[in-house]
C-alpha positions as CSV (number, residue, x, y, z in Angstrom):
1,M,14.8,14.1,-13.6
2,R,14.1,14.6,-17.0
3,L,16.7,15.0,-19.9
4,A,16.6,17.8,-22.1
5,L,15.5,16.5,-25.3
6,P,14.2,18.2,-28.9
7,R,11.5,19.6,-28.9
8,T,9.5,16.7,-31.2
9,A,10.9,13.9,-29.0
10,Q,9.5,16.1,-25.9
11,A,6.5,15.9,-27.7
12,L,6.6,12.1,-28.3
13,Q,7.1,11.4,-24.6
14,A,4.7,13.7,-23.8
15,L,2.1,11.9,-26.1
16,R,3.5,8.6,-24.2
17,E,2.9,9.4,-20.9
18,H,-0.6,11.0,-21.5
19,I,-1.4,7.3,-22.8
20,A,0.4,5.5,-20.2
21,M,-1.8,7.3,-18.2
22,G,-5.1,6.5,-19.7
23,I,-3.8,2.8,-19.8
24,G,-3.3,3.1,-16.2
25,L,-6.3,4.4,-14.6
26,G,-8.8,2.9,-17.1
27,T,-7.7,-0.3,-16.4
28,L,-8.2,0.1,-12.6
29,A,-11.5,1.5,-13.2
30,L,-12.4,-1.5,-15.2
31,L,-11.3,-3.8,-13.0
32,C,-12.8,-2.4,-10.0
33,L,-16.1,-1.5,-11.2
34,S,-16.6,-4.8,-13.1
35,W,-15.6,-6.7,-9.5
36,S,-18.0,-4.4,-7.3
37,P,-21.5,-5.8,-8.3
38,I,-19.9,-9.6,-8.3
39,A,-18.3,-8.6,-5.1
40,L,-21.7,-7.0,-3.4
41,L,-23.4,-10.2,-4.5
42,L,-21.2,-12.5,-3.2
43,Y,-20.9,-10.5,0.0
44,R,-24.7,-10.8,1.0
45,A,-24.6,-14.3,-0.3
46,L,-21.7,-16.0,1.1
47,P,-20.9,-16.5,5.1
48,R,-17.9,-14.7,6.2
49,R,-15.6,-18.1,6.4
50,W,-15.6,-18.4,2.8
51,G,-16.4,-14.8,1.7
52,Q,-13.0,-13.2,3.2
53,P,-10.8,-15.6,1.9
54,L,-12.4,-15.6,-1.3
55,G,-12.2,-11.5,-1.4
56,R,-8.5,-11.3,-0.2
57,Q,-7.5,-13.5,-2.9
58,V,-9.5,-11.8,-5.5
59,A,-8.6,-8.4,-4.5
60,T,-4.6,-9.9,-4.8
61,R,-4.7,-11.5,-8.3
62,C,-6.5,-8.2,-9.5
63,F,-3.9,-5.6,-8.2
64,R,-0.9,-8.2,-9.4
65,F,-2.3,-8.4,-13.0
66,Y,-2.9,-4.8,-12.9
67,L,0.6,-3.8,-11.9
68,G,1.5,-6.4,-14.9
69,V,-0.4,-4.2,-17.6
70,L,1.6,-1.4,-15.6
71,R,5.0,-2.8,-16.5
72,V,4.0,-3.8,-20.5
73,A,2.2,-1.2,-21.1
74,C,3.6,1.5,-19.4
75,G,7.0,0.9,-19.5
76,C,6.8,0.5,-14.9
77,R,9.2,-0.4,-12.7
78,F,8.6,-2.9,-9.7
79,D,10.8,-4.0,-7.6
80,L,8.8,-6.0,-4.6
81,D,10.8,-8.6,-3.9
82,A,11.0,-8.2,0.0
83,L,6.6,-8.3,0.0
84,D,7.0,-11.8,-1.6
85,E,9.4,-12.5,1.1
86,L,7.4,-11.2,4.1
87,A,4.0,-13.2,2.6
88,T,5.7,-16.2,3.6
89,R,6.3,-14.9,7.7
90,G,3.4,-15.4,9.8
91,P,0.6,-12.9,11.2
92,A,1.9,-9.5,11.7
93,V,0.8,-5.7,11.8
94,I,2.2,-3.5,8.7
95,V,3.5,-0.6,9.0
96,A,4.0,1.3,5.8
97,N,4.9,4.9,4.5
98,H,2.4,6.4,2.0
99,P,3.7,8.6,-0.8
100,S,1.1,7.7,-3.5
101,L,-2.6,6.5,-4.4
102,L,-0.6,3.0,-5.6
103,D,0.5,2.0,-2.1
104,A,-2.0,-0.5,-0.9
105,L,-2.2,-2.0,-4.4
106,L,1.6,-2.7,-4.0
107,L,1.1,-4.4,-0.6
108,I,-2.0,-6.0,-1.8
109,S,-0.7,-7.3,-4.7
110,R,1.9,-9.8,-2.8
111,L,-0.2,-10.3,0.2
112,P,-2.5,-12.7,-0.2
113,H,-3.8,-12.7,3.3
114,A,-3.5,-8.6,3.9
115,V,-6.6,-7.0,5.3
116,C,-6.2,-2.6,5.2
117,I,-7.2,-0.5,7.5
118,M,-9.7,1.8,5.1
119,K,-11.1,5.4,5.7
120,A,-14.9,5.2,5.8
121,G,-15.1,7.4,2.5
122,L,-12.8,4.3,0.7
123,M,-15.3,1.6,2.1
124,D,-18.4,3.9,0.9
125,N,-16.8,4.1,-2.3
126,P,-18.4,2.6,-5.7
127,M,-15.3,1.3,-7.0
128,F,-13.9,-0.2,-3.9
129,G,-16.7,-0.6,-0.9
130,A,-18.3,-3.7,-2.2
131,G,-14.8,-5.7,-2.6
132,A,-13.0,-4.1,0.8
133,R,-16.5,-5.4,2.9
134,L,-16.2,-9.0,1.0
135,A,-12.6,-9.4,2.0
136,G,-13.3,-8.1,5.5
137,Y,-10.9,-5.0,5.4
138,I,-11.2,-2.8,8.7
139,R,-13.6,0.7,8.7
140,N,-11.7,3.2,10.8
141,D,-14.6,4.6,12.3
142,S,-12.8,4.6,15.8
143,L,-9.6,3.6,17.6
144,L,-11.8,0.8,19.4
145,H,-13.1,-0.8,16.6
146,V,-10.0,-0.4,14.5
147,I,-8.3,-2.5,17.5
148,L,-11.0,-5.1,17.8
149,H,-10.8,-5.8,14.4
150,C,-7.0,-5.9,14.1
151,R,-6.6,-8.2,17.1
152,A,-8.9,-10.7,15.4
153,A,-7.6,-10.4,12.3
154,V,-4.1,-10.7,13.2
155,R,-5.0,-14.0,15.5
156,E,-6.6,-15.4,12.1
157,G,-3.2,-15.1,10.2
158,A,-3.8,-11.9,8.3
159,H,-1.3,-9.5,7.8
160,V,-3.0,-6.3,8.5
161,I,-1.5,-3.1,6.6
162,V,-1.5,-0.1,8.6
163,F,-0.4,3.6,6.8
164,P,-0.1,5.3,10.0
165,E,0.3,9.0,8.2
166,G,-3.5,8.8,7.9
167,T,-3.0,10.2,4.5
168,R,-0.7,10.6,1.6
169,T,3.3,12.0,2.9
170,T,2.8,16.1,3.0
171,E,5.7,16.5,5.4
172,A,9.3,14.9,3.9
173,P,10.7,12.1,4.6
174,M,7.1,11.4,6.2
175,N,4.2,12.4,8.4
176,R,3.9,12.6,11.9
177,I,2.8,9.6,13.4
178,P,-0.1,9.7,15.9
179,V,0.3,7.9,19.6
180,S,-3.1,5.9,18.1
181,I,-0.7,3.9,16.2
182,G,1.2,2.6,19.4
183,L,-2.1,1.7,21.0
184,L,-3.1,-0.3,18.2
185,A,0.3,-2.2,18.1
186,V,0.1,-2.6,22.2
187,R,-3.7,-3.8,21.8
188,A,-2.6,-6.2,19.1
189,Q,0.3,-7.9,20.8
190,M,1.5,-8.8,17.5
191,P,4.9,-8.2,15.8
192,V,5.2,-4.9,13.6
193,Q,7.2,-5.1,10.4
194,T,7.8,-1.7,8.8
195,V,7.5,-1.6,4.9
196,L,9.3,1.3,3.1
197,L,8.3,2.3,0.0
198,D,10.3,4.4,-2.5
199,Y,9.2,6.0,-5.7
200,S,11.6,7.5,-8.8
201,S,9.3,10.5,-8.6
202,P,5.8,11.9,-6.6
203,Y,3.7,10.4,-8.7
204,L,0.1,10.6,-7.4
205,G,1.5,12.2,-4.4
206,K,-0.9,14.5,-1.8
207,A,0.3,17.2,-4.3
208,W,0.3,15.4,-7.8
209,P,-3.6,16.2,-9.7
210,L,-5.2,12.5,-10.6
211,W,-5.1,13.4,-14.1
212,R,-1.5,14.7,-14.3
213,R,0.6,13.0,-16.7
214,P,3.5,10.6,-14.7
215,D,7.1,10.9,-15.6
216,L,8.1,7.8,-17.1
217,P,9.6,5.4,-16.4
218,L,8.1,4.6,-12.9
219,Q,10.1,2.9,-10.6
220,V,9.0,1.7,-7.4
221,R,10.5,-0.7,-4.7
222,A,9.9,-1.7,-1.5
223,R,12.3,-2.6,1.1
224,L,11.7,-4.5,4.5
225,G,12.6,-2.3,7.6
226,R,12.9,-3.1,11.3
227,R,10.4,-5.5,12.7
228,F,9.4,-4.9,16.1
229,E,8.4,-7.5,18.4
230,P,5.2,-6.5,20.6
231,P,5.3,-3.1,22.3
232,S,4.0,-2.7,25.9
233,D,4.5,1.4,26.2
234,A,2.5,3.2,23.2
235,Q,4.2,6.7,23.2
236,A,7.9,5.1,23.1
237,F,6.7,2.5,20.2
238,T,5.2,5.5,18.5
239,D,8.5,7.7,18.9
240,E,10.8,4.7,18.1
241,L,8.9,4.0,14.6
242,Q,8.8,7.6,13.6
243,R,13.0,7.9,14.6
244,H,12.7,4.8,12.5
245,F,11.0,5.7,9.4
246,D,12.8,8.8,9.2
247,Q,16.1,8.0,8.9
248,A,15.7,4.8,6.6
249,L,13.6,7.2,4.4
250,S,16.2,9.8,4.2
251,A,19.3,7.4,4.1
252,Q,17.4,6.7,0.3
253,P,14.9,9.1,0.0
254,S,13.7,8.0,-3.8
255,C,14.5,4.6,-5.7
256,P,17.5,5.1,-8.8
257,N,18.1,3.5,-11.8
258,P,18.4,1.0,-11.5
259,C,16.4,-0.3,-8.2
260,P,18.9,-1.8,-5.9
261,K,18.0,-4.8,-3.7
262,P,17.1,-3.9,-0.5
263,P,19.5,-4.3,2.6
264,A,18.4,-7.1,5.2
265,P,15.9,-6.1,7.7
266,T,16.9,-6.0,11.3
267,S,14.9,-6.7,14.6
268,S,14.4,-5.1,17.7
């Protein structure tokens, strides 16, 4: 919530937020557009066993640099220690809520072996497509395609990132999770780690226009939620996953100032 400020202070704060928005969006566009032609050439020139690890490492380093820019130039605050801990664990399917356009960047910036399941439109996007193909991200064309590639990626040691809502959150605390997520988890037969993303404002959420200035300082926290063992029943797992997200996100719906450390995760 914004504090009441004198008119001059409000104008200065609005100017600062507009400048921060320009720096943030401009830096991201510059990074992606600079890397895309290089990634396209490498995708065609390098064998998969070399290209994919390179593409994932570049994505992690670029997005980590980008978050650093947001910290220094825009005053954003990120508590991502939980993701650093997750990076040291073995391969798993990472299931997270999706309140903002920044979510995938946050996860990839701390998970150097991450593989994202992406919409076909994003895979064809000139800003993201070439880098995503080089990194071996999974195109969400069909459930069978996703299941086969997800299972292969996890067996190769990757963290497969899934946003089960399919789009950014529109129904608090979380959109309904389709049973296809349960089918994916059953077929992958790997642990499923939930990640809870908390924001101090709905910046770049579904109802937040791209060119609307942020409420600064933006604070973001990642928490590790429940870790599920490989499920055997798709519908039962989907229902349990929904309950877990609804309860965990309702208990702490936003990131207070300052963001506290997350509680220790539990296993099923």
